[in-house]
PASEBA-1860 file (N, C-alpha, C; in nm, 3 decimals):
! residues 260
1> MLGQVIFT> 0.082/-0.121/0.000/0.000/0.000/0.000/0.086/0.126/0.000 ~ 0.195/0.124/0.078/0.284/0.241/0.081/0.340/0.269/-0.057 ~ 0.378/0.165/-0.130/0.430/0.183/-0.265/0.329/0.249/-0.357 ~ 0.202/0.212/-0.344/0.098/0.273/-0.426/0.079/0.420/-0.392 ~ 0.088/0.452/-0.263/0.074/0.592/-0.222/0.191/0.675/-0.274 ~ 0.312/0.620/-0.267/0.429/0.690/-0.319/0.415/0.713/-0.469 ~ 0.369/0.611/-0.541/0.349/0.624/-0.686/0.246/0.733/-0.716 ~ 0.140/0.737/-0.638/0.036/0.839/-0.658/0.091/0.979/-0.636
9> EFVKLRRS> 0.176/0.993/-0.534/0.235/1.124/-0.506/0.323/1.171/-0.621 ~ 0.395/1.078/-0.683/0.478/1.115/-0.798/0.391/1.150/-0.919 ~ 0.281/1.080/-0.936/0.191/1.110/-1.047/0.133/1.251/-1.031 ~ 0.107/1.291/-0.908/0.052/1.425/-0.883/0.150/1.535/-0.922 ~ 0.279/1.501/-0.925/0.380/1.599/-0.963/0.404/1.606/-1.114 ~ 0.348/1.512/-1.187/0.382/1.498/-1.328/0.356/1.625/-1.407 ~ 0.246/1.690/-1.383/0.213/1.810/-1.459/0.230/1.938/-1.377 ~ 0.295/1.926/-1.265/0.314/2.044/-1.180/0.428/2.131/-1.232
17> KVTWFSLA> 0.404/2.260/-1.238/0.507/2.354/-1.282/0.608/2.385/-1.171 ~ 0.574/2.348/-1.050/0.662/2.378/-0.937/0.794/2.303/-0.949 ~ 0.791/2.182/-1.003/0.915/2.105/-1.019/1.012/2.179/-1.111 ~ 0.961/2.235/-1.220/1.047/2.309/-1.312/1.091/2.441/-1.251 ~ 1.005/2.502/-1.171/1.043/2.625/-1.103/1.158/2.600/-1.006 ~ 1.150/2.490/-0.933/1.257/2.460/-0.837/1.389/2.432/-0.909 ~ 1.382/2.365/-1.023/1.503/2.338/-1.101/1.563/2.468/-1.154 ~ 1.476/2.556/-1.203/1.525/2.684/-1.254/1.585/2.768/-1.142
25> AISMGPLA> 1.524/2.763/-1.024/1.572/2.844/-0.911/1.712/2.801/-0.868 ~ 1.732/2.670/-0.850/1.863/2.624/-0.803/1.968/2.633/-0.913 ~ 1.924/2.630/-1.039/2.019/2.642/-1.150/2.077/2.782/-1.161 ~ 2.009/2.880/-1.105/2.061/3.016/-1.107/2.188/3.030/-1.024 ~ 2.204/2.941/-0.924/2.320/2.950/-0.837/2.453/2.936/-0.909 ~ 2.477/2.826/-0.982/2.602/2.814/-1.057/2.621/2.923/-1.161 ~ 2.512/2.968/-1.222/2.525/3.075/-1.322/2.569/3.205/-1.256 ~ 2.512/3.236/-1.139/2.554/3.357/-1.068/2.698/3.346/-1.022
33> TALFMWIV> 2.736/3.227/-0.976/2.876/3.206/-0.935/2.971/3.224/-1.052 ~ 2.931/3.172/-1.169/3.014/3.188/-1.288/3.030/3.335/-1.324 ~ 2.924/3.414/-1.306/2.933/3.557/-1.333/3.034/3.624/-1.240 ~ 3.030/3.588/-1.112/3.127/3.645/-1.017/3.270/3.606/-1.054 ~ 3.286/3.481/-1.094/3.419/3.434/-1.134/3.470/3.515/-1.254 ~ 3.382/3.540/-1.347/3.422/3.616/-1.466/3.456/3.760/-1.429 ~ 3.380/3.819/-1.336/3.408/3.955/-1.293/3.546/3.965/-1.228 ~ 3.577/3.864/-1.143/3.707/3.864/-1.077/3.820/3.848/-1.177
41> REPGRAAQ> 3.798/3.763/-1.277/3.903/3.736/-1.375/3.916/3.846/-1.478 ~ 3.807/3.914/-1.509/3.808/4.022/-1.609/3.754/4.151/-1.548 ~ 3.822/4.208/-1.448/3.768/4.327/-1.380/3.755/4.448/-1.472 ~ 3.847/4.461/-1.568/3.840/4.576/-1.658/3.716/4.571/-1.746 ~ 3.692/4.456/-1.809/3.574/4.442/-1.894/3.447/4.449/-1.812 ~ 3.452/4.393/-1.690/3.334/4.397/-1.604/3.301/4.541/-1.565 ~ 3.405/4.622/-1.540/3.383/4.761/-1.503/3.321/4.837/-1.619 ~ 3.362/4.806/-1.742/3.304/4.871/-1.859/3.155/4.841/-1.872
49> LGLLGTKA> 3.116/4.722/-1.827/2.975/4.682/-1.833/2.898/4.724/-1.708 ~ 2.966/4.788/-1.615/2.899/4.833/-1.493/2.871/4.723/-1.393 ~ 2.956/4.619/-1.393/2.933/4.504/-1.305/3.012/4.512/-1.175 ~ 3.068/4.625/-1.142/3.134/4.647/-1.013/3.245/4.547/-0.986 ~ 3.338/4.537/-1.081/3.449/4.445/-1.064/3.535/4.475/-0.943 ~ 3.547/4.602/-0.905/3.630/4.637/-0.790/3.578/4.575/-0.662 ~ 3.449/4.582/-0.639/3.390/4.522/-0.519/3.407/4.371/-0.520 ~ 3.397/4.310/-0.638/3.415/4.165/-0.645/3.556/4.128/-0.603
57> NLSGLTAT> 3.657/4.208/-0.643/3.794/4.180/-0.603/3.813/4.198/-0.453 ~ 3.750/4.302/-0.396/3.764/4.327/-0.253/3.701/4.217/-0.169 ~ 3.610/4.138/-0.225/3.544/4.033/-0.148/3.637/3.916/-0.120 ~ 3.754/3.912/-0.183/3.848/3.802/-0.161/3.820/3.680/-0.244 ~ 3.726/3.687/-0.336/3.692/3.573/-0.420/3.799/3.555/-0.527 ~ 3.834/3.430/-0.555/3.930/3.398/-0.661/3.862/3.311/-0.765 ~ 3.903/3.328/-0.890/3.844/3.251/-1.000/3.916/3.118/-1.014 ~ 3.890/3.026/-0.922/3.951/2.893/-0.923/3.844/2.789/-0.894
65> WPAFFSML> 3.879/2.664/-0.922/3.785/2.556/-0.894/3.755/2.544/-0.745 ~ 3.853/2.552/-0.654/3.818/2.544/-0.511/3.719/2.651/-0.468 ~ 3.739/2.775/-0.515/3.646/2.882/-0.480/3.509/2.857/-0.540 ~ 3.506/2.806/-0.662/3.379/2.777/-0.729/3.301/2.672/-0.652 ~ 3.370/2.564/-0.610/3.303/2.458/-0.536/3.261/2.506/-0.397 ~ 3.339/2.596/-0.337/3.302/2.649/-0.207/3.171/2.726/-0.215 ~ 3.155/2.807/-0.318/3.030/2.880/-0.336/2.916/2.787/-0.372 ~ 2.948/2.677/-0.442/2.844/2.579/-0.475/2.789/2.514/-0.349
73> TLIVGIGG> 2.877/2.483/-0.255/2.832/2.426/-0.128/2.744/2.525/-0.053 ~ 2.780/2.653/-0.060/2.700/2.757/0.003/2.560/2.762/-0.059 ~ 2.554/2.749/-0.192/2.425/2.752/-0.262/2.339/2.633/-0.221 ~ 2.399/2.515/-0.221/2.324/2.394/-0.187/2.283/2.395/-0.040 ~ 2.373/2.444/0.046/2.344/2.442/0.189/2.245/2.546/0.234 ~ 2.273/2.673/0.204/2.188/2.782/0.251/2.068/2.801/0.158 ~ 2.096/2.819/0.029/1.985/2.834/-0.065/1.900/2.709/-0.072 ~ 1.965/2.593/-0.062/1.890/2.467/-0.067/1.799/2.448/0.052
81> TLLLSFIV> 1.841/2.498/0.169/1.755/2.487/0.288/1.624/2.560/0.266 ~ 1.632/2.679/0.208/1.510/2.755/0.181/1.429/2.692/0.068 ~ 1.497/2.649/-0.039/1.426/2.587/-0.151/1.359/2.456/-0.108 ~ 1.429/2.377/-0.029/1.373/2.251/0.017/1.254/2.275/0.110 ~ 1.259/2.380/0.188/1.145/2.415/0.272/1.024/2.448/0.185 ~ 1.048/2.519/0.075/0.941/2.549/-0.019/0.885/2.421/-0.081 ~ 0.974/2.328/-0.116/0.929/2.201/-0.175/0.841/2.124/-0.078 ~ 0.886/2.111/0.047/0.810/2.037/0.147/0.678/2.108/0.176
89> AFVFGREY> 0.681/2.241/0.182/0.557/2.315/0.205/0.459/2.290/0.092 ~ 0.510/2.280/-0.030/0.421/2.253/-0.144/0.366/2.111/-0.138 ~ 0.453/2.013/-0.111/0.411/1.873/-0.110/0.304/1.848/-0.004 ~ 0.323/1.907/0.115/0.227/1.886/0.223/0.112/1.987/0.219 ~ 0.140/2.108/0.175/0.039/2.212/0.182/-0.059/2.215/0.068 ~ -0.025/2.154/-0.044/-0.116/2.159/-0.159/-0.248/2.089/-0.130 ~ -0.248/1.992/-0.038/-0.371/1.922/-0.005/-0.473/2.018/0.056 ~ -0.425/2.120/0.126/-0.515/2.216/0.188/-0.552/2.328/0.092
97> SEQTAKNM> -0.457/2.374/0.013/-0.486/2.482/-0.082/-0.577/2.433/-0.195 ~ -0.565/2.305/-0.231/-0.647/2.249/-0.339/-0.773/2.179/-0.287 ~ -0.795/2.190/-0.155/-0.915/2.133/-0.093/-0.928/1.981/-0.114 ~ -0.814/1.912/-0.108/-0.817/1.765/-0.126/-0.779/1.690/0.002 ~ -0.751/1.762/0.110/-0.708/1.696/0.233/-0.817/1.603/0.287 ~ -0.942/1.650/0.283/-1.051/1.568/0.337/-1.070/1.441/0.256 ~ -1.046/1.449/0.125/-1.058/1.329/0.042/-0.944/1.233/0.070 ~ -0.822/1.286/0.084/-0.706/1.201/0.108/-0.718/1.128/0.241
105> LALPVGRP> -0.759/1.200/0.345/-0.766/1.140/0.478/-0.885/1.046/0.493 ~ -0.980/1.050/0.400/-1.096/0.960/0.406/-1.070/0.827/0.334 ~ -0.958/0.816/0.264/-0.927/0.692/0.192/-0.895/0.579/0.291 ~ -0.921/0.454/0.251/-0.893/0.339/0.339/-0.744/0.305/0.343 ~ -0.665/0.404/0.377/-0.520/0.389/0.385/-0.475/0.453/0.516 ~ -0.381/0.388/0.584/-0.330/0.445/0.707/-0.270/0.582/0.684 ~ -0.301/0.676/0.769/-0.253/0.813/0.752/-0.100/0.823/0.753 ~ -0.029/0.742/0.831/0.118/0.750/0.826/0.174/0.723/0.687
113> AFVLAKFV> 0.103/0.646/0.604/0.152/0.617/0.470/0.161/0.744/0.387 ~ 0.066/0.836/0.404/0.069/0.960/0.329/0.189/1.046/0.372 ~ 0.215/1.049/0.502/0.327/1.127/0.552/0.459/1.073/0.499 ~ 0.479/0.942/0.511/0.604/0.881/0.465/0.620/0.897/0.314 ~ 0.511/0.882/0.239/0.518/0.896/0.094/0.560/1.038/0.055 ~ 0.507/1.136/0.123/0.542/1.275/0.090/0.688/1.305/0.124 ~ 0.738/1.247/0.233/0.880/1.264/0.265/0.968/1.196/0.160 ~ 0.926/1.081/0.110/1.002/1.012/0.005/1.005/1.095/-0.122
121> VAAVWWVV> 0.890/1.151/-0.160/0.882/1.234/-0.280/0.973/1.356/-0.266 ~ 0.970/1.420/-0.150/1.055/1.537/-0.128/1.203/1.499/-0.135 ~ 1.238/1.381/-0.081/1.378/1.337/-0.083/1.425/1.310/-0.226 ~ 1.344/1.240/-0.304/1.381/1.211/-0.443/1.390/1.340/-0.524 ~ 1.295/1.428/-0.505/1.295/1.558/-0.571/1.424/1.633/-0.540 ~ 1.464/1.634/-0.414/1.584/1.705/-0.371/1.710/1.641/-0.428 ~ 1.717/1.509/-0.430/1.833/1.439/-0.486/1.850/1.473/-0.634 ~ 1.740/1.476/-0.707/1.747/1.510/-0.850/1.798/1.653/-0.869
129> LVGAVLAE> 1.750/1.746/-0.788/1.793/1.886/-0.800/1.942/1.900/-0.768 ~ 1.986/1.834/-0.662/2.128/1.843/-0.623/2.216/1.782/-0.731 ~ 2.175/1.666/-0.784/2.251/1.605/-0.892/2.259/1.694/-1.014 ~ 2.148/1.760/-1.046/2.146/1.849/-1.162/2.237/1.969/-1.143 ~ 2.237/2.027/-1.023/2.319/2.146/-1.000/2.467/2.110/-0.996 ~ 2.501/1.991/-0.946/2.641/1.949/-0.947/2.690/1.928/-1.090 ~ 2.607/1.865/-1.173/2.645/1.845/-1.313/2.657/1.979/-1.385 ~ 2.564/2.069/-1.358/2.570/2.203/-1.419/2.697/2.276/-1.379
137> ALVIGTLL> 2.735/2.264/-1.253/2.855/2.333/-1.205/2.980/2.281/-1.274 ~ 2.988/2.150/-1.295/3.104/2.093/-1.364/3.113/2.145/-1.507 ~ 2.999/2.153/-1.574/2.999/2.201/-1.712/3.038/2.349/-1.718 ~ 2.981/2.430/-1.631/3.009/2.574/-1.633/3.154/2.600/-1.596 ~ 3.205/2.530/-1.493/3.343/2.550/-1.454/3.440/2.511/-1.564 ~ 3.406/2.405/-1.638/3.490/2.362/-1.750/3.490/2.466/-1.862 ~ 3.372/2.521/-1.891/3.363/2.623/-1.995/3.439/2.749/-1.957 ~ 3.443/2.780/-1.829/3.518/2.898/-1.783/3.668/2.875/-1.785
145> GLPGFSAA> 3.710/2.748/-1.788/3.852/2.717/-1.786/3.918/2.753/-1.654 ~ 3.851/2.727/-1.543/3.905/2.762/-1.412/4.026/2.676/-1.379 ~ 4.127/2.732/-1.314/4.246/2.654/-1.276/4.221/2.578/-1.145 ~ 4.306/2.478/-1.121/4.301/2.405/-0.994/4.214/2.282/-0.995 ~ 4.180/2.233/-1.114/4.092/2.116/-1.123/4.169/1.988/-1.094 ~ 4.104/1.897/-1.020/4.159/1.764/-0.997/4.046/1.671/-0.957 ~ 4.065/1.542/-0.981/3.962/1.444/-0.946/3.939/1.441/-0.796 ~ 4.048/1.455/-0.719/4.035/1.455/-0.573/3.954/1.574/-0.525
153> LVAAATLE> 3.974/1.689/-0.588/3.899/1.808/-0.551/3.751/1.790/-0.581 ~ 3.720/1.734/-0.697/3.580/1.711/-0.734/3.513/1.616/-0.635 ~ 3.584/1.509/-0.599/3.528/1.412/-0.504/3.503/1.477/-0.369 ~ 3.601/1.553/-0.319/3.586/1.618/-0.189/3.474/1.722/-0.192 ~ 3.469/1.802/-0.299/3.366/1.905/-0.310/3.228/1.844/-0.323 ~ 3.218/1.733/-0.396/3.089/1.665/-0.411/3.040/1.612/-0.277 ~ 3.130/1.552/-0.201/3.092/1.500/-0.069/3.048/1.613/0.024 ~ 3.117/1.726/0.018/3.080/1.839/0.103/2.943/1.895/0.063
161> ALLAAGIA> 2.918/1.904/-0.068/2.788/1.953/-0.114/2.677/1.856/-0.076 ~ 2.704/1.726/-0.087/2.604/1.626/-0.048/2.578/1.629/0.102 ~ 2.683/1.656/0.181/2.665/1.669/0.325/2.575/1.787/0.357 ~ 2.599/1.901/0.291/2.515/2.018/0.312/2.371/1.990/0.269 ~ 2.355/1.918/0.157/2.221/1.884/0.108/2.151/1.790/0.206 ~ 2.226/1.695/0.262/2.168/1.602/0.358/2.124/1.673/0.485 ~ 2.206/1.766/0.533/2.170/1.842/0.652/2.043/1.923/0.626 ~ 2.034/1.983/0.508/1.915/2.061/0.474/1.790/1.973/0.478
169> YLLVPVVA> 1.803/1.848/0.432/1.686/1.759/0.433/1.648/1.718/0.575 ~ 1.745/1.701/0.662/1.715/1.661/0.800/1.635/1.768/0.874 ~ 1.638/1.890/0.825/1.567/1.999/0.892/1.422/2.014/0.846 ~ 1.387/1.959/0.730/1.256/1.990/0.673/1.138/1.918/0.736 ~ 1.155/1.805/0.809/1.036/1.751/0.875/0.969/1.849/0.969 ~ 1.046/1.935/1.033/0.985/2.039/1.118/0.902/2.134/1.033 ~ 0.953/2.166/0.914/0.877/2.252/0.822/0.749/2.181/0.778 ~ 0.756/2.050/0.755/0.637/1.974/0.719/0.533/1.980/0.830
177> WITVLGRG> 0.578/1.969/0.954/0.485/1.976/1.067/0.417/2.113/1.074 ~ 0.496/2.220/1.055/0.438/2.354/1.055/0.337/2.368/0.942 ~ 0.365/2.305/0.828/0.273/2.311/0.714/0.140/2.246/0.748 ~ 0.146/2.126/0.806/0.024/2.053/0.841/-0.050/2.124/0.954 ~ 0.026/2.177/1.049/-0.035/2.248/1.161/-0.105/2.375/1.113 ~ -0.038/2.450/1.025/-0.095/2.575/0.975/-0.187/2.558/0.857 ~ -0.183/2.438/0.793/-0.270/2.406/0.680/-0.260/2.508/0.567 ~ -0.136/2.534/0.526/-0.114/2.626/0.416/0.034/2.647/0.391
185> YLPPLGFA> 0.065/2.733/0.294/0.203/2.756/0.253/0.274/2.863/0.337 ~ 0.204/2.966/0.379/0.270/3.080/0.441/0.335/3.049/0.576 ~ 0.270/2.976/0.668/0.336/2.948/0.796/0.470/2.877/0.782 ~ 0.482/2.771/0.700/0.613/2.705/0.691/0.720/2.791/0.625 ~ 0.682/2.871/0.526/0.782/2.956/0.461/0.829/3.067/0.556 ~ 0.737/3.123/0.633/0.777/3.220/0.734/0.866/3.158/0.839 ~ 0.834/3.037/0.879/0.916/2.965/0.977/1.056/2.940/0.922 ~ 1.064/2.896/0.796/1.195/2.867/0.735/1.281/2.993/0.728
193> LAMLALGN> 1.223/3.105/0.689/1.298/3.230/0.683/1.345/3.273/0.821 ~ 1.259/3.256/0.920/1.296/3.294/1.057/1.410/3.206/1.109 ~ 1.405/3.077/1.079/1.509/2.986/1.126/1.643/3.014/1.057 ~ 1.638/3.049/0.929/1.761/3.085/0.859/1.824/3.210/0.922 ~ 1.741/3.307/0.956/1.792/3.428/1.019/1.851/3.396/1.157 ~ 1.780/3.316/1.235/1.832/3.278/1.366/1.959/3.194/1.355 ~ 1.961/3.108/1.253/2.080/3.027/1.232/2.202/3.110/1.203 ~ 2.184/3.217/1.128/2.296/3.307/1.099/2.342/3.378/1.225
201> VFSKTGWA> 2.246/3.414/1.312/2.281/3.481/1.437/2.357/3.386/1.529 ~ 2.303/3.265/1.548/2.366/3.171/1.640/2.498/3.116/1.587 ~ 2.516/3.123/1.454/2.643/3.074/1.398/2.761/3.160/1.441 ~ 2.733/3.281/1.493/2.839/3.369/1.541/2.868/3.349/1.689 ~ 2.800/3.253/1.750/2.817/3.227/1.892/2.869/3.086/1.914 ~ 2.894/3.054/2.040/2.939/2.920/2.073/2.828/2.817/2.071 ~ 2.705/2.861/2.046/2.592/2.769/2.041/2.569/2.711/1.902 ~ 2.648/2.751/1.806/2.626/2.708/1.668/2.615/2.557/1.652
209> PWFPWSIV> 2.702/2.475/1.714/2.691/2.330/1.695/2.563/2.270/1.751 ~ 2.492/2.347/1.837/2.373/2.293/1.904/2.243/2.344/1.845 ~ 2.250/2.444/1.758/2.128/2.496/1.696/2.120/2.442/1.554 ~ 2.017/2.363/1.522/2.013/2.293/1.392/2.033/2.383/1.271 ~ 1.973/2.500/1.272/1.981/2.587/1.154/2.111/2.668/1.149 ~ 2.199/2.649/1.246/2.332/2.712/1.242/2.438/2.617/1.189 ~ 2.403/2.491/1.174/2.504/2.391/1.139/2.549/2.407/0.993 ~ 2.456/2.433/0.902/2.496/2.455/0.762/2.578/2.582/0.747
217> PMLVGMVG> 2.538/2.697/0.805/2.625/2.814/0.797/2.764/2.789/0.856 ~ 2.771/2.711/0.962/2.900/2.678/1.021/2.981/2.590/0.926 ~ 2.914/2.498/0.857/2.982/2.408/0.764/3.040/2.482/0.645 ~ 2.962/2.573/0.586/3.004/2.640/0.464/3.088/2.763/0.490 ~ 3.102/2.803/0.618/3.189/2.915/0.651/3.127/3.050/0.630 ~ 2.996/3.065/0.654/2.935/3.197/0.645/2.994/3.291/0.749 ~ 3.037/3.233/0.861/3.104/3.311/0.965/3.237/3.242/0.994 ~ 3.346/3.306/0.957/3.476/3.244/0.977/3.509/3.147/0.865
225> SPTETLPG> 3.604/3.059/0.892/3.648/2.962/0.793/3.554/2.842/0.790 ~ 3.538/2.777/0.673/3.454/2.658/0.666/3.504/2.550/0.761 ~ 3.411/2.473/0.817/3.445/2.367/0.910/3.471/2.239/0.832 ~ 3.590/2.183/0.848/3.624/2.060/0.776/3.548/1.940/0.830 ~ 3.530/1.932/0.961/3.455/1.822/1.022/3.359/1.879/1.126 ~ 3.235/1.834/1.122/3.137/1.878/1.220/3.153/1.798/1.349 ~ 3.129/1.860/1.462/3.135/1.785/1.588/3.024/1.682/1.596 ~ 3.048/1.576/1.672/2.947/1.472/1.686/2.817/1.523/1.743
233> SSFVVLAL> 2.825/1.624/1.830/2.704/1.679/1.890/2.610/1.737/1.784 ~ 2.666/1.791/1.676/2.583/1.849/1.570/2.501/1.740/1.500 ~ 2.562/1.625/1.477/2.489/1.515/1.414/2.380/1.462/1.506 ~ 2.406/1.461/1.636/2.304/1.418/1.732/2.186/1.515/1.728 ~ 2.216/1.645/1.727/2.110/1.747/1.722/2.029/1.733/1.594 ~ 2.096/1.712/1.481/2.026/1.696/1.354/1.937/1.573/1.354 ~ 1.987/1.462/1.408/1.908/1.340/1.414/1.785/1.358/1.501 ~ 1.802/1.423/1.615/1.689/1.447/1.704/1.587/1.540/1.640
241> TFVAGVGA> 1.636/1.641/1.567/1.547/1.734/1.499/1.466/1.662/1.392 ~ 1.532/1.573/1.318/1.464/1.497/1.212/1.357/1.407/1.272 ~ 1.393/1.331/1.375/1.299/1.239/1.438/1.181/1.314/1.499 ~ 1.211/1.425/1.566/1.104/1.504/1.627/1.010/1.561/1.521 ~ 1.066/1.607/1.409/0.983/1.662/1.303/0.894/1.558/1.239 ~ 0.950/1.440/1.211/0.870/1.331/1.153/0.762/1.288/1.251 ~ 0.801/1.273/1.379/0.703/1.231/1.478/0.590/1.331/1.495 ~ 0.623/1.460/1.497/0.520/1.563/1.512/0.427/1.566/1.390
249> TLAQFVYA> 0.484/1.548/1.271/0.401/1.547/1.150/0.308/1.427/1.149 ~ 0.361/1.310/1.186/0.277/1.190/1.194/0.164/1.208/1.295 ~ 0.198/1.262/1.412/0.096/1.282/1.515/-0.011/1.380/1.469 ~ 0.030/1.486/1.398/-0.066/1.584/1.349/-0.161/1.521/1.247 ~ -0.107/1.435/1.161/-0.189/1.368/1.060/-0.284/1.268/1.124 ~ -0.234/1.192/1.222/-0.311/1.081/1.276/-0.417/1.127/1.375 ~ -0.382/1.224/1.461/-0.470/1.257/1.573/-0.547/1.388/1.556 ~ -0.498/1.480/1.472/-0.568/1.608/1.459/-0.690/1.594/1.370
257> DNTQ> -0.794/1.668/1.402/-0.913/1.669/1.320/-0.892/1.758/1.198 ~ -0.953/1.719/1.087/-0.950/1.801/0.968/-1.085/1.867/0.950 ~ -1.088/1.998/0.968/-1.216/2.071/0.960/-1.232/2.143/0.826 ~ -1.160/2.096/0.727/-1.165/2.161/0.595/-1.306/2.155/0.540
END
């Protein structure tokens, strides 16, 4: 039965424009990074076009593969956290905006199956987006002819980007719970923006390893140097956040009344 519910959830996405919107949104990241790289490498031509090459140079950015991959991790980690929150809000919230929640919950299927199926759909959706952006980055970096390329660098950068993507996914069950609790799109998106802001604040303190939304900024080096290895406490916090979010979403689905 769970397999049938998962298949149905994927069918519901078949004609949705949101999937293409999410792909277009995350694809802008490597393109913007490539523009910055070009500005740094060609400051004179960039200045002629009014692209503020001087400020780009002052930022300390270098037009190399390591710098390109570092910004890619930032895109996947920080931008991906917000984009993934939007994806989860859409997957869970569309039932309320489209007035189909009462029909879904009336089916002779256990309610936990719907929750698990939606999490699976969001995970597969996210994996496809991350894979696409990594492939795009390799193509763009090659076209730019950036120096410093090596197979070891690609492997390390890919693992770091996947780690950031995985952390972003561990945070979204809480967003799913807010979506089901608020029965719409706006509460979870507001929550996600607030948590990103708080995460940036706490990342400047000693509490960063203990606040879930500060772990990605700490990893990608939004404050200070990037962290090569996360402390074990951060993984414990992420695991507890994921379990709590899934449990709260399941409880909301199973025990809360739907007054739609």
